[in-house]
N, C-alpha and C positions, 0 to 999 in steps of 0.2 A: 614945818619943823623937822619932819622925818626926812624930807629930801635933803635938808641941810646936813642932817646927821649922816646920811649915806655918803654925801660928798666929802664930809670930814673923814669918815672911815676910809673911803676910797683913796683920798689924797694921802692919808697917813700911811696906808700900805704902799702907795706908789713912792712916797718919799723914802720909806724904808728900803725899797728896792734901789732907788737912786743912790742913797748913801752907800749901799753895798757895792754898786757899780764903780763909785769913785775910788774904792780901794784897789781897783785893778790897775796895774801898771803894765801888764803883759800885752802883747800884740798877737792877734790871730796870725798864724803862719801856715804855709803849705809849700808844695814844690812849685817851681816856676812853670813846669809842664802842665800843672793842674791835673795830675794823674789821679787814679781812683784809690790806690793803696800806697801808703808810704811807711817807711821805717825811720824813726827819729831818735837822735841821741844827744845828750848833753852831759858833759863831765863837770863835776863840781869838786873843788879841792877844799877840804875842811881840816884846819889845823887842830881844832877841838870840836867835840860834839856839842851842838847848841842845845839849850833846854827845850826849844820848841822847833818842830819841823812840820809845818802845815802846808800841804799841797792842795791847790785848787785847780781843777782840770775839767775840760769839756771838749767835745769834738762834734763836727757836723753830723756824723753818722755813729761811729763808735770808735773807742780806743781800747787798747790793751796796754797796761802799765807794768813795767818791770823796774825794780830798784836793785842795783848791783847783781843783776842776773836772776833775781827772784820774782816770779809772777806775783803781783799784788792785787790787781783789780781790773774790771772792765766796766765801761759806762759810756755815756751818761744815761740817766733815766730818760725814757721816751719824752719827747717834748717837741714843740714847734719852734722854729728858729727865732721868732719874734718874742718868745718867752723861753730862752735857752736855759736848760737845766745844767748846773755844774755840780761836781762832786768835791767834797772837802775831806781829805784823807790825812791822818797823822802817820807820817812815814819815819818818824824818829827811830822806831825799833829796827829799821832796816839799814840805817846809816852807820858809818864807821869813820874813824880818823883817816885822813889821807884822801885819795881820789874816790869819788862816788859817781855812779852812773844812773841817770834817768833815761830809760829806753822805752819807746812807745811804738806800737803799730797802730796806725789810724786808717780807717777806711771811709770812703765817701761813695755812696750809691746815688747816682743822678736820679732825680725824680721826687725827692723830698720837697714838698711845696708848702707854702703858707698862702693865705689870701692876700698878703701884702708884698711878699718878695719871692723871687725864684730861689732855688736852692743853690748852695755853694759849698765847696770843700774848705774846711778849716780846722785848726787845732789851737787850743788856748791853754796855757799852763802857767801857774804862778806858785812859787815856793817861798815861804817865809822861814828863814833859818835864823831865829833870833832877830838881830838887827840887819842881817843880810837878806837881800831880796833877789831871787833868781826868777827871771821871766822868759817866756817864749819870745824870741826875736830873731833877727838875722844872724845871730852867732850860733844858733843851733844847727847841727848837721842832720841831713836827711837824704834818703834815696828812694827811688821807686821800688816797691816790692815786685821784682821781676818775675817771681814765681806764680803770681796770682793772675788769672785770666779775667780781664774785665768783662768778657762776654759770657761769664758764667750764667746759666739759665736760672730764672726766678724759681723759687720753691713753689709758688703758686701765682695765679693771675691777680690775687688779692693783695699782694705785698711786694715790697722791694727786696726783701731778704732773698739771697741767692744761694744756690748750691755751689760748692767749691769746684773749680778746675785748677789744680795746683801742680806745677812742674817743679819738683824738689831739686832738679839739676840746676835750676836758676835761682834757688833759694840761698840767701846769705846765712849760712849756718853760724850759730853762736853770735849773731849780730847784737844780741841784748846783753852780752857779757862785757866786763871791763877790759879783757885782754884783746878784744876785737879791734882792728885798726880801721878807723873811719876817716882817715885823712884824705881819702879820695872822694868822699861824699860831698855833695853840693851843700851850700849854705841855704838855710830856709829863706823863703820870700815872705816879707811882712805884707799883710793884706790891707788894702785901702778900699774906700767906697768905689764900686765898679758899676753903679747904675745911676741914672738920673742926669739931668742937664741943669746947669753947666757941669761938666765933668770935674772930677776931683782935681784940685789944683796942685801943681808940683810944689813940694816942700811942706805940705800939710802932713803932720806926723800920723802914723797909724796908731790906733787905740783899740781897746777891748770892745768898744761900742762902735760897730761898723755893720753895714747891711750884710746879711739879713738879721744879725744878732744884736738887735737894738735894746734888748733887756736881758740881763743875766740874773737868774734866780737859783738860789741854793736848793739842792735836792730836798724835797719835802716828804719823801718816803724813805723807809730804812733801806740800807744796802741789802742786796740779795745774798743769801747764803751761797757759797761757792765751794764745792768740794768734788773731788775726783771719785767716781764710782767704778769699781773694778769687779764687783761680784756678779759676774755673768755666768750662766750655765750654757754650755755647748749643747745644742739640740739637733744639729744637722751638720754632717760633713758630706759634701757631694763633689765628685770630680766631673769634668766636662771634656768630651772629646773634641768639641768645637766651641769657639768663643760665642757666648750668647749674643744675639743680635740687639736686643733691647732689654737688658737685665732689670731695669727699674720697673718695667711693666710686666715682667714675667711672673706668673703665678707658680710659686715653688711649694710643692707638697712637703709638709713636715712629717716624714716617715720615721724620724728619730734614728736614722742611721748615722752613727758618729764614730770618729776615730778615738778610741778609748785612751790611747797614750796622750793625745793632745788634750782631751777632756780632763785627764788627771792633772796635767800641768796647769791648765787654766784654773781648775778648782783650787790649786795651791798658789795661784797668782805668780806662777813661774814662767819664764820665757819658754817659747816653743818654736819649733821649726816646721815649715811646710816643705815637704820633699815630694817632688813630682815624679810620677811614673812616665815611662816612655809613651808618647802618643797622647798625653793629656794636654788639653789646651789651658786648663786652669782648674782652680779649686774654689769652692764656695763654703764658707763657714757661717752658720746662723746661731745667734746667741739670744738667750732670754734673760733680761734683767729682773724679771719677776713683777715689775710695776712700771707704769709710765714715768719716764724721766724727761724733763725738759733740759736738754744739755747739748754739749758740743762733742761729737765723737773725737777721740784722741788716740793716736797711734804712735808708738815708738818702734821703728821697724828698720830692717836692713835687708837689701836685696840688690841684685844686679842693676846697674844703671839702665834706666828705660823701662823697667818692670812697671806694669800698670795695675792699679788697684781701683776698686769701687767700694765705697762704704755706703750701705743702704740702711735706712731706718723705717720702722713702722710702729705706730702706737698700739696696734692690735692685729690679730690675724682673723680671717674669716674662713670657716669650714676647714680649719687646720691647714690653711694656705697662706704663706708669706708673700706679700707684695708691697713694694715701696712706693707704688703709685696709689694714693689713697686720699680721700676727702678733697678732691680737686687740687692735690699737691703731690709733688714728686720729690722724695728725699734721697737723692743720690749725690754723693761727693766723689770726685774723680782725682786720683793722685798718681803721679809718675815718680818713681824712686830715683834717687841720685847716685846710688852706689855707696854712699856713706851711711852713717847712722842717722836716719831721718826722724825728726819729731814733728808730726803734723797734728794740728788741731783745727777743726772746722771753724769757719768765720762766723756762721750763724747757727743758732741752736735748732735742734730738731726735737719733736715729741717722739720719744723712743722707748719702747719696751723691748722690741725685737730688733737686733742689729745683724746685718749680713755683711760679710767681707768677702769680696771676690778678688782673687789674686791670680794673675795670669802666669803661665809657665814661660819664663824668659830664658830657661836653660839652666838655671841654678836655684838651689833652695832659698827660701825667704825666712828670715828670722824675725819673729815678733816678740819684742821685749815687754811691751805694754799694750794692752787693748782696754780702753776705758771710755767713760763719758764724763766730761766736766759738767756736773749738774749745777744749774742755777735755780734757786727757789726763793720765793718770798718768805721772810722769816715769820710765818704764822705761828701763833701759840694758841693751841686749843683751850679755850676758856669755858666753853659750855658743854653740857651733857644732857641727853634725853634718852630714856630707856623705859622698858616695861618687862616685867617678869613673864606675863602671859601673852605679850605681843612683841616678840623679838624684832619684828619689822620696824618698830619705832627706832631702836638703836641702829639697825642696819641702814635705814634711810637717812638718819641723822649723820652717821659716819660716812655714808655714800655722798651726802651733800658736801661735807667737809673735804672729802677726798677730791670731789669734782672741782671745788673752788681752788684747792691747792694745785691740782694739775693744770687748771686754766690760768694760773696767775704766775707772771714773772714780775715785771714792774707795772702791771695793770691786769685787771680781770678781762681776759679776752677769750677767743677761740684759738688756742695756740696751735691747733692742728692745721688750720687753714688760713684764717683771715688775720689773726693777730691785731685786730682793730678794737679799739675801746669804744664799743657801741653804747649809745645812751640806754637802750632797752636792756642790754646785757648788764650794765651797771645797776639798773633797778632790780632785776631779778637776782643777780648775784648778791646784792645787799641783803635780800630776804634770808639767804642762808648765812651770809657772813656775820650779821649782827648777832646771831644766836650761837654760832660755832666759835668764831675767832674774836668777835667784837672789835674788829679792826676798822678804825675810822679814816686812816690816812688814804687808803685806796679810794674810798668813796668820795672824800673831799677832792682828791686829785682829778678824778674823772669829771666831777661837776665843774671844777675850775677850768680844766682843759677844753671841755666842750664850749664853755662860755668864752674862752679866749678866741675861739674860731667863729664867734657869732658875726653875722653879716650886719651891715648898716641898717637893713630894713627890720632886723630883729630875729630873723630865722637862724636856726642853729643847724650844724651838720649832723648827720646820723652817727658819725664817729669822729673822734679826735685823739691825738693830733692828726691833721691831714697827712696822708702817706704818699699821695701822688696827685696828679692833676685830675682828680675825680671828685670834686666837692659834691658830696651826696647828701641830699635832704630827704628824710623820711618823716612825714608829718607826725605820725604817732610817736616817733622817737623824741620829738620836741615835747610832747605831752609827758613822756616818761622822764625827761630831764626835770620838768616842773614837779612831778610826783616825787622824784628822787631828792629834790631840794627839801621838800617838806619832810620826807622820811629821814634824811640826814640830820636835820635839826631835831627831830623827835628823838633820835637815838643818841646823838652826840651832844646836843645843847651848845654847839659851836656858833655862838652869836656873831662873832667877828666875820667868819667866812660867809654866813648867810646874808649879813648886811651888805657885804661887798658884792654878792651876786644878785641882790635884789633888783638893781637897775636892769640887769640883763633879763631877768624874769619878766619885768614889766614891759620891756620893749617887745619881747616875744609874745606876751599875752595881748598886747595892743595890736600886733600884726594879725594874730589868729582871729581876733574879734572881727577883723575886716573880711574874713572868709565866711562869716555867718550870714544867714538869711533872716527874715523877719521873725522866725520861730527860734532864733538862737542856735540853729543847727549849722555846722560847717557843711557847706553844700558845694559840690563840684570844685574842690580846692585846687589851686594852681600847682601844688606839690604832690608828689607820690606819697602813698602811705603803705606800710608793710603788712600789718595784721597777720603776722605769723606765716606769711607767704602762702596762705591757704587760698582755696578757690572761693573767695567771697564775692558778692555783688558790690562792685565799687562805683556803680553809677549813682549820680546825685548825692544824696546825703546818706552816708553809711552809718549804721547803728553803732557798731563796735568802735569806730574812730571817734564818734561823738561821745560815746561813753568814756573813752580815755580822756577826751577833752573835758567832760563833766568832772571826772575825778581830779584832773589837774586844777580846774577852777575851785572845786571845794577844798582841795588840799591847800591851795594858795590862800583861800579865804581864811582857813584856820591858822595858817602860818602868820598872816598879818594880825590876826587876833592875838596870837601869842606875843607878837611884837608891839601890841597896843597901837596898831595903825588904823586910823579911821577909814582908810580906803577899802577896808574889807567889805563894807556895805555894797560897794559897786560890783565887786566880783561875786558876792553872794547873790545879788539880784540876777546877774547873768546866768549863774548856775541854776537858780530856781526856774528861770524861763526855759533853759535847756532841758532840765529834768522833766518838766511838765510836757514838753514836746515829745521827748522820748517815750514817756509813759502813754501818751494818748495817740500818737500818730503812727507808731510802728507795730502796735499789737494787732495780730490777726486772729479773729474769733474762729475762723475756719480751721486753722492749724493748731490753735491753742499755744502759740509761741510768738515771739517778736521776729519780724522779718529782717532780712539783711540790710535793706536800703529803701529809700523813698526817692522817687524820681518824678518831679512835677506833680507832687501830691499823690502819686500812685505807688502802692506797695509792691515791692519786689516779690517774686514767687520763690526766691531762694531763702533757705533756712540754714542756720549754722549754730553749732555749739558756741562759737565765738560771741555772737550777739546775745544769746540767751544766758551765757555765763556772765557777761557783763551786767545784764539786767538783774540777775540774782545777786552778784557780788556787791553791786552798788545800791541794792534795795530799790531799784526802779520799778520792779514788778510789785503788784499788790499781792497779798497773801494767797488769794485764789489763783492769780496768774502764776505765782511761784510754784504752787502745787502742780498745775498743769505742765509747766516747763520741766519740773523735776521728774514727773512721770515719763515724759518723752525722752529725757536724757538718760534716765535710769533703765529704760526699756532694754531688755536683753536681745537686741536684734543683731544681725550679722553686719560686719563692716570689714573694709580692707585698710583700716587705719587712715583712710582718706575720706571716704563717704560711707554713711550708714545705709542700710536697706531702705529706710524711710526717705532717703535723699538728703538728709541733714549732713552738712559738712562737719567733719570732726576737727577738734583742736589738735595741734601738735603739742609736744611737752611744754613749751614755754607758756602758752595761754592756758594750760591746765591749772595754773595757780588760781585764776579767776573762776574756772569751772568748779573746782573743789571748794573754794572759799564761798562761792555762791550757794552751792548745795547746803553747806553748813549753816549759812545765814538763815536759810528757810527751814531749819530743823532737821535736815537729812544728814546728820553728822556721821552716824554709823555707815549709812549707804555711801556717803562721799568717800570715806576711807576704804570701804570695800572696793569701790570702783578704782580708787587710786592704786591699790595693791594689784588689781587685775591688769591695769594698763602699764604700770611702771615696774612690776615685779621682776620681769625677765631681765631687766637691766642689771640686777644684782646677782644673777646666776653665778655659780662657782667658776664656770669656765670663761667669765668675762673679767674686765678690769674693775668691775663693781663701782663704776661711776655712773652718773646720770646723763642721758644722751640728748643729742640735738633733735633726733627724730625717733619714732617708735622702733624702726628697724634700721640696722646699719647698712643693709644691702638693698635699700629702696628709698624712694623719695615721696613724701606726702605733699610736697610743695607744688608739684605740677598736676597732681591727681593721677599720675601714671606710675606704675611700678617700673623701676629702673634697676635691673639686676646687676649691671656693671658699675653702678654708682655706689659710693660709700659715704658715710656721714660721721660726724664727730661722736665718739662715745664719752666725751667729757665736755659739757656745755653748761655754763652757769645759768642760762635761762631756764634750766631744769632743776636748779639747786635751791628751790624755794621751800622744800618740805619743812625745815626747822621753823619758819615763820608760821606755816599752816598748822604744825603740831602745837606750837606755843599757844595759839589762839583757840584752837578747837579741840585739842586733847587736854591741854593743861589749863585752859580757860584764861590765859594771861593776855592782856592787851595794854600796851603802853599808852598813856594819855597826855603826858606833859613832857616838854623838851628836856633832854638829858636823862630820860627814864626816871625822873624824880617821882612820878606817880603812875600807878597801874590800876586797872580794873581786873578783878578775877571773877569769872562766872563758871558755874558747873554746866558741863555738856555731857549728855549721855552718849558716849562714843562707842560703848561696847567693850572698852578696854578697862580692866578692873584695877590694875596696879600700874602706877605711873610715877616716874621720878625725873626731875630736871634741875639743872643748875644753869641759870641764865646770866650771862655777863651784864653787869651794870657798872660801866667804867672799869675800875680795877677791883670791884667787888662782885659778889654773886647773890642773886635772889634764888632761893631754893624752894621748890614745890614738890610735895609728894601727895598722891591720891591713893587711897585704899578703899575698894568697894566691898561691901558685904551686907550683913543685916543692918549694920549701921555704917555709913560711909565716914571716912576719916580723912581730913585734909591737914597736912603739916606745912607750915610756912616759916621760912627764916628770911626776915627782911633786913637788908643792910642799912647802915646809917645813912640818913638823908633821903630815904625812899619810903613812900607810903603805898598801901594797897587798899583799894575800895572793894570790899566783898559785896557782890550783888546778891543779896539774900533771896531775892525773888527767884533766882535761877536754881536754888537748891531744892525747891519743891518738897520740902520736908513736912511730913504729917505728924511726926513725933517731936518736933521742935529742933532748934539749933543750939548747940552749946559751943561757946567760944572761950577757950582758956578756962574751962570748968564752970562758966557762967552762962545761964540761958539768955538768949537774945530774941528779939522779934523775928518773925518768919519772913518779913518783907522789908524793903528799903535798902539802904546802903550802910555798911559798917566800915569805918575807916580804921585800918591797922597801921601802926608805925613800926619802927625798927625793933627787932627782937624775934624770939621764937613764939609761934602761935599754933595752937591745936584746936581744930574745929571738927565737931561730930555732928552728923545730921542723918 
């Protein structure tokens, strides 16, 4: 019966998509040369303004849209071609009677792959003007963007995004305005199927459904905020006698020597001139925007034709030194001026707090009319709050988590500094912060769906999605994280439709993973790699931490099926029980008083890690006695290099710290857990930092190889470290969600050492409010929104003088259910 239901839901969603596709009359277009960047124009005559003007648009890589010379939008949202995302925009406010112009710049970067099709350049546009329909076809004019060098270097080896090399002498100035003459431009080529045998037959008309764009889906996340930021502070002016050999890698000391006249004009957002002295090769200006911005450097500038500029970005500086080669990425755009008034904007965004502009001395002054960043940001709305009067770090880490998620997010939660990939484990950890800060479900849904769209026929899923290049990467614990995220998403969102749609993908994956297990239910010597924090773990045979992630995935999925009233839950529960018993009995080392990393042919590894033992605590695999021994070892104040401890135990990096601190709290070491948390994470919020949570403990070293790498840098904004709000909710405030859609919670008292606590937790469009005050008598205040109930675990209150709820005495044990309204509890 359930299978039939899944098929019905799946089919209904597919039919909805198909119906949408049938509304498309547009054709995919591009240049006949199949060039990488094109400029596109279409003039439309309107005798009268229509009541409706709905534009639907997408492109293979990205588009920039202008209406009547005004910049409107960029897109589409990240997607894979076989589930191509398109944008729907109301352009009515930008139209006028008479001639109107749609102008577009579209860019295609070779290398975008899917597991079904090779990549391809294309642009698709359809405009509904009342009863009139305007579609992209061979009547549209286009030309190659001659100014853009297709050999621009990639920002990093992890992505297709490139730095700009732009020659404004070859740029078509004002190409997006009505007055520009496009009569010499070529007509667009309509695209037809170009793969498969037999080949596409002559006379078959082009359509919106053509390889690789076999399915068109309306954007399912909000549009990004798009605004120009100009408030930069000049922090360095430096002249050069010789042109730097490799400016992007040069370490520039910020000695705060500045040209005060230029600084004053910049402060007022006024144009300024760069005047060179005799013998100067050029000038470097460094600016500080005060916070990390994801955006596109933008310059309005005029100088002698052939004058060369470099625009360099960095999200942070180390040791008061600016360098644009950071985190395995290089952020340098190169521009050659035309001699006219040039308006340049980078093709791809950079994570930028510090911007440096190098201007060569070509013999004449250079006038800069505007220096800015076009910031793009996900439209987060902060809905949650956590604070403490006596423990300010509660608010600081809550706000730090929110800031981290914000900086890491454009149209997905990623590492915007380097990889920009939507990793499964990143989505899991990011959600732990997101659900309590912003309560945004769209991003979490999208990541789950897009990873599932890339699932292979055998059931395995990629480590990230959409696929960015020909490097289909499988990380086995990422597959476990996807399963855990599915459970988590249903718990927080209650989105039944999406979960039912994804259920077949989950079952294919679990069926495959079951095939990797031995007689003890352990994944043993799997055929796929696994990540485990990139730490120095023993990965031989059956690894404890990997199997613990698998156990959590099985138990989460069992509960998910129970919520869905699915009788198949018994099968997964039995597998989980077998695995749990094996982890409990086979990995425990009496000698060390800890769980070992791995088991090879029945023999225990000699390696010990915080990873394995964190999972043993967090998932309650350890007995109470074992838990005490593990906690003593972990909490021992021995020396470490943030890679390995003196005892030889491998340390977790920030991502896996969630399980470490959760595990300690589960075994009663709540105060100790948060003391350790502050000790390890505290320096990330120093005043001289961006006050975000980092990928690794130190920005100038790496814990992944076990070696200190002084010339390596890491992300200081990484959502795998943005888990504190979920940790705080459960073990400071005592709140744990129990039912899908957050309709039911359990509340327990934990002696955390923090006396005064206050929180607002997003529950849909409402809030659940919790306040704790400790003293001679402890006081709990609760405000429960409509449709939500909270079970008070009275046993956790440990009250000798009795418990009073809303001025009435209640039993000191058991569960007390509270429904909507205000509640006051003394104990």
